[in-house]
Phi, psi and omega in degrees: 000146179234144172229152181213129178226147178215154177220130173265130184232159182261058175214137180302147186302323183286334174288322177294318179300319183290347179259006172282085184221187182305317182301313181292320178306317181283332177294329186276359176310127175303138189291342183260008185235151174274146180213132175237114179275112183268328179202136178218104180281327187141195186245019185254154177311132181094347176287165176224154175230125179238132178209165173242132182216166179134219183240150178314128186082349177232040181285140184236149175277146177219126174233125178243145171247140175277106188267347180200149173204139179210161180205141175232192178286349186238352179201160171222139176211156173217158184236130173246138180236136183282132174258317174244115186237150176283144174299147007268010181293139178237351180207142179214127178217119182233118180261118179259129184221136175235121183243143177281124172263324175206185181294341186235002182226157181218163167243128180247131177231152174235116177242119194238133172234131178216159177220153180238173180297334179217160179295326180297314178299318177303314180291333177286328183281340186304307182299313178296321177292317177302316178294329180290329185255342182295338181281343185297315180303317180294325177289321174300315181294322179295319184282322188249001176095133179272144178275000000 
């Protein structure tokens, strides 16, 4: 399954990049889930993010590795891939990208690909995953300014 979200914001892309940190990670937490951030190395290749997430009494471990990061004069992106995933997920790849639109504006995108053990489970997971990430564009616009 693939999901894609974007937000145009009123902040230069390098300033947005500088704020991709632990504080922003916690701001992006889905409102209906519990989240405990156990480790956050950063957003560069080789870094790791460890967390426990879910609902009280049903917390699950999640470990992602940053497997790629790149930057040019017009964009910055990094890729996190799941190593330890909560069932029923079996694959996770999330590309975070910040693009320069002008000297003062940027586009932030979240492009997600995931898989489950079966197509039925993937379809059942679509709505909860969509709801978890659909809040991000409004959070980005609140934090970085709406165009």
